[in-house]
Each structure stands twice: as structure tokens, then as C-alpha cells.
N, C-alpha and C positions, 0 to 999 in steps of 0.2 A: 504493500500500500504506500502510495506517495505521501511524503510529509509536507512537501511544498507544492502548492497549486498556483497558477497564474493569478488567481484572485487574491493571493497573499502578497503581491508585489508591494503594496503600500506599507506593510509592517516590516518589510525586508529591504527598504530602500538603501542603496549604497552598501549593501552587505553581499558577501559571497554565499551562493546557494549551490547545492548539488541536488539535482532532481531528474525525473524521467519525463520525456515528452514524445509526441509523435511529430514527425517533420511534415507539416502541411504544405510547405513550399521550400524548394532549394534552388538557389541561383548562385552562380559563380560570377563575380563582378571584378572590375579593375579599379584600384586606387588611382589617384592622380599621378602617382609615381610609376604606374604601370604594373605594380605588384597585384596579385590576386587576393580577393577576400571572399568569404562566404556570407551571403545574405539569406537568412532563414526566417520562416514563419513557424514557430513552435506552438503546439496546441496541447491542451488537456481538456477535461470536461468542464473546466471553469472559464475557458476562453482561449485567446491566442495572444502571442507576444512576438514582436519583431526581435530577432537576435542576429548579431553580427560576430563573425570570427575573423579577427584581423591578423593574428599571428599563427605560425605553425599550420598554415592552411594546406600545404602540399600533402601532408600525411592524412589530413581529414577528408579531403575532397573525394577520394575513392573509397572511403571507409563506410559510407552509408548512402542511401538514395532517398528520394522523396517517398513519403508514406512509411518509411522505416521508423522503428522506435529507438530512441537514443537516450543515453545517460549524459547529462550535461553539467559541467561545473563552470560557473561564471558569476558576474556581478550584476545585480539589479540596479537600474538607475532610470532617470527620466531624461527624455530628449524631446524638446519642443512640446512639453506637456504630456507626452505619451511614454508609457513604460517600455523599456528596452532591456535586453540582456546582452552583455558583452561576454562572449564565450571564450574560455581559456582552454578547456579540454572537453572532448566528447568522444563517445564510442557507440557503436550499434549494440542494442540489447539482444540477448538470446531469447528464444521463445519461452523458456521457463521463467524469465524475469518479467513477463508481460501480464498485467492484469487489465483486460480490455475495459473494464468499468471505470478505470481512471481517466480515460481519454475522450470519451464521447459524452457530451452534455445530455441530460435527460429531463423531460418535463417534470416539474415538481408536483403535477397533478396525478391522481390515482388513475392508472391506465384502465383498469377494469371498470371503474365507475364511469369514465369517459365513454368506454365502449357500450356500457349499458344505456347511457343517455342517448347515444346514436341509435341503438336498437329501438328504444322507446319512440323516437321520432319516426322511424320507419313503420312501426306498428300503428302509428296514428294516421298513416296515409289512407285516403278514401278511394283513390284510383286503383283498381285491382291489378291493372297491367303494370303500373309503376311499382306497386308494392311487391308483386311477384318477381319483377326483374331485380330489384335491389336485394330481395331475399336470396336470389341465386348467388349474388356476390357474397352475402353474409354466410351462406352455407358452405363456401369454399374455405376449408380450414387453413390451407397454406396461405391463401390471400389474407385471411383475417389475422394470422400471426404476423404477416408482413405489415398490414395496415396498422397494427398496434405499436409497431416499433419504428416505422419509417419517418425520416425527417420530411418537412414540407418543402425545403429548399436547401441549396448548398450553403449559402451565406446570407441571403437577403432577409428572410423571416422564418421563424419557427425552425431554425436550423439545429435541431437536436432530436435525440431519440424520442419518439412519441409526438413529434412536432406536427405530423400530418393529421393524426387523430385529434390533437388539441385544436388545430386550425379548423378542421371540419366541424367539430362539435360547436366551436365558437360561431362559425358561420350558420349552422343549423339554428342556433338560438337567435341571432340577429335577423336572419331572413324570415324566420317564423314570426317575429314581432313586426317586421316591416310589411310582410304580406297582409297582416290584419288591417293595415292602414290603406292598402290599395286593393280594392275589391276586384279589379281587372286582372290581378296576378293569380295564376294557378299555383297554389302553395305546393302541391305534391310534385308538380313539374319542376318548380324552383328548387325544392329540397333534393330532388333526384339529381339535378345539376350540381348541387353542392357536394353530394356524395361522390360523383363521378369526375368532377373537374380537375382533380389532381391525382386521381388513382394511378395514373401512369408513372408517378414518382416511385412507385414500388419497384419498377424495373429501370427507371431512368437513373436513379442514384444508388450508389453503394456506400455503406457506412460501417464496414467492419473495423477499419482503422481510423479513418477520418472521412468526412462526407465528400464524395467525389462523383463524377459522372461515369456510368458504365459506357462501354463501346456502343451499345444499342441506344443508350440515352443521348450520346453525342451525335450519332448519325440520324436518329429519327425525332427525338424530343418527346416529351410526355404526351402531347396531344395526339400524335399518330398512334402511340402505344395505347392510349385510352380508347381510340376508335376500334382498334383490334380487340381489346378486352370487352368492349360493349357489344360488338357483333357476336363474339363467342357466347356471351351470356344470353343475348336476345334469342339465339338459336335454340336455347333450352326452354323458351316460353312460347309454345305453339300458338300461332295466330296473333302474335304481337303486332299491333297496328303500324303500318309503314309510316304514316304521318307522325306518330309519336316518336318513332325511331329517328326521323329527320330532325325533329325538334331537339332531341337529346344530343344528336351529333352537332347541331348548331351551338347548343349550350357549351359543349366541350371546345369547339374550335374558335369561339368568339370571346371566351371569358377573359382574355388579356385585354380586350377592349379597343386596342389601337393597332394598326398595322406595324408601327415601329416597335411595339412591344411583343411582336410575334404572333399576333392574331391573323389567321388567313382571311377571316371575315369580321366585320364590325357587328356588334349585337343588334339584332333586327326585330326583336319582339320583347315585351315587358320583362319576362322572366330572365332572358339573356342579359338585358341591360342591368337589372337589379343584381344578378349574380356577379357581373363584372365589378360594379361599384362596391358591393359588400365585400367581395374578395379583396379588392384593392384597399378598402378601408381597414379590414382586419389585418392584412399584412403590414400596412404602414403603422398601425397602432402597436403591433408587436415589435416592429423595428425600433420604434421610439422607446418602448418599455425596456427592451434589451439593452439599448445604448445607455439609458439612465442607470440601469443596473450595473453595467460594465464600468461606468465612470462615477459610481456612487461616492468614491472617496475624494473626488475633485471638489475644491472649494467653490469654484465658479458655478453659477446656475446654467451657464452655457456649456454645451458639450463640444467636442471636436466635430469635424466635418463628418456627416453621415453620407456615405457614397450612394446608398440606395435611394435616399430622399434628396440628394444633391443640395444639402444645406446643413449648417450647424443647428442644434436644437436647444430650446430653452426649457429647462426643468422648472415648471411653475411652483412645485413644492419648495425647492431650494430658494427660488426667487422670492416667494412670499415669506418664508422663514427669515431670510436675510433682511427683508424690508421690515418685518416685525421687530427684529433685534435693533435695527437702526432707529425705529420710531420710539423705542424705549429710551434711547439715548438723547432724545430731544428734550430740552429744558422747557417745561410748560410755564408760561407766564402766569403769575398769581393774579386773580381778579382784584382790581382796584375799585373801591366804592366811588361812584361818580356823584358829584353834587349837581343836581339839575338847576338850571338858571332860567329866569324868565327872559323875554325879549330884551329887557333893559340890562341884562347882565347881572341882576341881583339874585342871590340864592333864593330858591323858591320857598324855603322855610323861614325867610326873614321878611319883615315889613319895614319899608322905608329906611329910617335911620335908627329905629328903636332896637332892632335886633331881636325882638320878641317873636315867639312863634304865633302864627295866625291860628286861632282856635275859635270855632263857632259853638263851643260847648261840648263838642265831641270831636275826637281826633279824626281827621281825614287822611292821615299819613300812616301807612303801615310801618311797623318797626323793621329796621334793616336786619338782614340775616346776621346772626352772631359770627364774629370773626374767629377763626380757629385759634385756640389758645395753646396748642401743643404741636410739636413736630409731627406726631402721628396724625392729628386731625388735618394738618396742612398737607401731609402726604396723601391722605384720602381724597382731598379735593383736587389733586393733580391728575391730569389725564395721561393715559398711556398711548394715546393716538394723536397724531398730528392734526387730524380732522377735528377731534374734540378740543384740542388746544386752540385751534382757529375759532371754533364756535364760542369758546369761553372768552376769547379776546374781543370778539364782536359784542358779546353780552356785557362785558365790563365797560364798554364805551357807549352803551345806549344812553340816551338823554330822556329822563322821565319828565313828562309834561308837568308844568308847575301847577300849584293849587289855584293860582290866580287865573291861569288859562282854563282850568276846570270850571271855575265859577262863571267865566264869560260864557262858556257853552251852556 
């Protein structure tokens, strides 16, 4: 079992660590001097880290390949706000030294509970053709085993063991809610599209060591693979309507939504359009969540650049917490009792030159609020919010109409 994971970088900054990783990327590059160095992307189940080996490179270059497991000794440090590892020594691991559970991230959710939720949605279908079709997939034990463990993508979103199932159940939930708001949407057709839209990832991706593309995945892509899988299962449902088959095919090939994103066709009916937007939304929300988690130890509420979203991200929780801390540092002005004056500039509780209180037998002036007599009472009257401080400031400068003015009215 590993003792150091990439998520531990913050507590080991500028320290030497020895740990085990899988090589997600290996590149041989040249320094300005012309000497070679190794640029690596090392991974474990907690994330990935850039690693560079500057010295003793000749011996290491041929000692391992991409996707191999390696033992590394090096120093953890930050460069341009990102964690890096300067490698001093490394060697390839033997098979007996490898614990595969150390290297692939896994959903934190209960896999069996997620699968049961998916099955419950399928049981709720009203369309007998769609219900029978999806049940053909669910009855395939090998497919189910793969569906429970497959990632939803290589890097962009839900890139972890169980990611596909996590993503699909999330989509079932949001699409079920959205369909209630749009009566023109066929719920069963939409949810069938949800189940099928990424099922080709079972064969497009491999994830024994790190998440990568299979040869079939590279050559065909998951949409073509999904059409093959769909046709195979439809053949097991005698009399399946041709029109329904065409709609399912369109849901599959249009779910990326745009030609430049790999869709052979644009979504052309309501269920296809909703599938595309809900799929896009869920993947982007997961991409944000994962980046906030990866950079949780950063002080700034702004993350580094997110390649899939093509922008840095603002973590609103950090932003609000930082603002709250700053607001507590604002010195709140104490209210100052204002003496109201009449138009002549004479205090409203004075008459002419006598200085005596105007009184018609009963006091028309309310007593002023008692002034705080202790530090504790004064503290209680101070605001913890800049908005409240501003409100108090305005209140303290209000001019109370004079009694003389009241009598004129």
C-alpha cells in the first residue's frame, strides 16, 4: 500500500518522497543546452502530477515505458502555482509490487446503490418496447460488470472507476425532472438515450493501469460502437419498431450537439436536444467539482486554467468565505446621536434664548436610546457586515423633524 499519494503534495512541500506511480505520459525532451531530460505525467488514484528528471537520464530512458508502474524518489515543490516532482531516481516495478487499487480513482458513491437506482428508473418506463430493449442490456452480465466499473471519459469528466454509472444515474435524475416541465418530451425515449449515449465507452476505453483508448476506440469512437451494440440488442426484441430504432440511433449520434464536437448530426427533435444539453451540463459540473477538489489547498478562490472548459474557474465557497473574513475586519463606525435643528439652526428642544424645553404639559419627545455603558454592550451594537455598517451610518445622520415643525403641521 502506498504511503504517499499525489493529494498529499501540500503537506510534503519541498520534502523528499519515495512512492509508487503509474506513468500516464512519457516524453523525452531537450534542455537549452541540448542535453536530454524526461518529462513525465505520474498518476495514482488521487490525481496526476507533472514530474521532470533532469539528471542521470540516459540510464532511465530505456528502463520503463508509458503505462508502466514505477518507484520514484524525488522532491515535491510548486512551479507556477502547480505541484511538480523533481525526480532523482526511478525504476520499473515488478508485478508482485503492484496493487492496482492504488492507481485508479474510484467514485466515492456506492456502486450497487447507483446500479439499483438505474434499474428503478428502467422499471418505471411505460413504453414496452423501450423497457424490453434496455432490459436486454441489463440482462447481459458481462456488460453490467463493465458498466459498473467503466470511466465516462479519459480526462474531461467522470474520469474514474464507476464514472460512467455515476454520470448516467446523475443524468437519469436531471432528465427525469426536466421532462416533467416539458410535456412534449417523451420521458422513456429520453431516458433510453441517457442509458445508451455513452455505453460504447465500455469498449472505447481501457482502464487496467490508467485510462486510455483501446485500438477499437481510437479507430471507431464510442458512437459507432454504440450503434453496433444497439443493433445487436434490438435483434433480440422481435418486432421492435423501425421508427423507434431510428430515433434511438439519432439520440446516440447527435448527443455531442455540434459538428466540431464530433456529432455526425445536430439534435433534431426535443429528446435529442435535451439529452445533449443535460449531458453537457452534467459533464461540465463534474469538471468544475473535480478541479475544486484537486486545488482545495490553494488559497486563491480562482483555480488554474481548466482545459476542458477553456477558462480558469472561481470557487464561490472560497470567494464568499474570504469576503466574510474581510468584512469582519472592517471597523464599524459607532452611531453618533444627532441633534435635530429647526430651519433657523436652533436645536429643536430649545426655545428662543431661554434654553428651556418646550412642554405643553406632556412630553412630545421620546427618550433617546441609552448609550452603551460597557465594552460588551458596545461590541453588541457593532455590525459584522459592511452593509449593516453602511445602514447604521445613514441612520446616525438622519435629521429628526423639530417639534416646532410638528406643530405647524
